[in-house]
N, C-alpha and C positions, 0 to 999 in steps of 0.2 A: 451261733451254735447250730441252729437248724440247717443252715447252708453247709456248714463244715461237716457235721456228723452224718448227714444224709448224702454227701458227695453230690450236691446239687449241680456243681459245675459239670460233672460228667453227664448228668441227665440232660442238661441244656445243650451240651456239645453234641450228644447223640442225636437230639432232635434237630439241631442246626445242620448236621451233616446230611440228614434225611431231607431237610428243606432245600439244601443245595442240589441234591441229586434229583429229587422228585417234586420240588416246588412247595412241599409242606412237611412239617414234622410235628411231633407231639411229645410232651412230658407231663408229669402228674404232680399235683400238690395234694398230698393225702394225710390221713390221720391213722394212727395205730396205737394199740395198747402197749404200755411199757411191759417189759418182760417180768415174769414172776407173779406174785400174789398182789395184783394191783388192778384198779379200774381206771387209773389215770391214763390219759392219752397224750401223744405228742404229734406235732406236725412234722412231716418230712417230704422231701422232694424226691421223686422216683423216675427212673427212665422207663420207657415202654420199648421192650426189645423188638416185638413184632409190630411195627408201625402200621402195617397194612390191616391190622385187626381193629383199628380205630374208626368209628363212624360218628360224625357230628350232624346235628340238625342242619340240613342243607339251606334252611331259610335264614341262618345267622348272618349278620352283616359286619360285626366287629372283627378286626383282623385276628385277635386272639381267641375268637369263638366264645367270648364271655356272655354273649346274649343268646346262646343256643338253648333251646327248650328241652333237648334231650341229648345224651351222649352214650355211646357203647364202646366197650373194649372186649373183644373176644379172644380167648386163649384155649389151647388144648390142655387137658389134664388127664392123667392116668386115673382110671376108675378106682384102683386100689388106694391111690393117694387121697381121693375124695372120701373114700370110706373111712380113712383114718382121721381126716379133718372134721367130718360131719357124721360121726357114727350113729347118732340118733335119727337123723334124717335118712341116711342111706339104709339103715336097718328097719325103718318105720314101715307101717302098713301102706302108706301112700306112695312108697317107692316102686315105680313100675319095673325096675330092674332087679328087685330083691330076689325073686325066684326064677329069673330069666336064665335060660340056658345059653350056651355059646352060640347055638344056631339062631336063637331069638335076637341076640345082639348083632350077629352077622347080617340078619335080615334088616335090622334098623340101619346098619352101616350102608347097605346097598340102597335102601329106600331114601335115607337122609344122610348122604355123605358129608354134608356141611356140619352135621351135629355129632356123628358117630364114626369111629374108626376102629378097626380090629386087625391085628396082625398076629397070627398064631393064637397064643393064650393072652396076649396083651390087648386090653381094651382101653379106649380113650374116648372122652366125651368133651364136646365143646362147652366151655363155661363162659358166660357173658356177664360182664359187670354193666349194669344199666343205671344211669342217673337221669331223673326227669323232674320237671317242675310241676307244682300244683299251685293254682291261683285261687284264692278265696277273697271276696270283697268284705271289708269290715266298715261299718258306719262310723264316721268321725264327726264329732260335734264341736262347733265354735260357741264358746260361752261368752257371756256379757263382759267379762274382764279381759277378753282377748285370748284366753288359754284354750287349748284343744284337749278334748277328752273323748275316749271311745264311748259310744252310746250305751253299749252293754255294761259299762262300768260306772255310769252316772248314778249318783244317789237318787233315791226315790223322790219325785217331785221336782227335780232339776229340769229347767227349761232352756234348751240351747237356742242361740240366735239363728243358727243355720246348721245344716248337716250335709255331708257328702260321703260318697263311698270311696274308700282307699283300698287298692288291690294289695293283698298280702301274699308274697311269694315264699314258698317253702320248697326245699329240694328233698326228693325221695331217692332211696337207693335200694336196688335188689340185685341178687346174684342168682343166675339161672343156669342149670346144667341140662344139657340134652334138649333144650327148648321147652321142657315141661316140669322139671324138678326145681322148686323154689328153695334154694339153700339159705338165703338171708333176705330180710326185708326190714328196712328201718328208715328213720329220718336221718338225713345227712347232717353231719356235725359242721355246718357252715352255711353261709349265704350264697356261695358260688360253687359251681360244678368244678371238679378237680382237673379236667383235661385242659392244658394250655397249648394252643396251636402256634406254631412258628412258621412264618411264611418266607419263601425264598424265590429267586428268579428262576 
């Protein structure tokens, strides 16, 4: 159902064509809220239209990029569309563009052309989706009966035979506009980052 309803074959074909042309392509395995009055989410496979906007941790070694420690996707968004999607953030006190004039925005576009664009009255901001890992070590205990328990969950007085530290990996996600405006920040709903790399000759 996930493959069919999200047109996963189209996303993979799109990435494969890019891999044939440029040596590598990308597609996404994402989650989204179901429409309507719901907090339920579903998994879907999505294409990345602008493949050149993808950046993966250059230290990764796995062919599909699954061991990357960070990933980026950058896209351009109209400022008025962002204002509709994030009205509280865009109209908030911390928004540096709230009271900015057209001249202010044009100055940003000249100084930071990778982040801002303006054409007439149309403003556009580069929006970056960023996934990154955080590692925290947790102490694991070996008990006399051979079972394993986390040290911080042991009952009072319990004495382990041995302990060691186990790295715990979590994925974080944030969405940034213009390099400075944080639109979203949350824990990622999964153990893996969503960008899948496809290699070609």
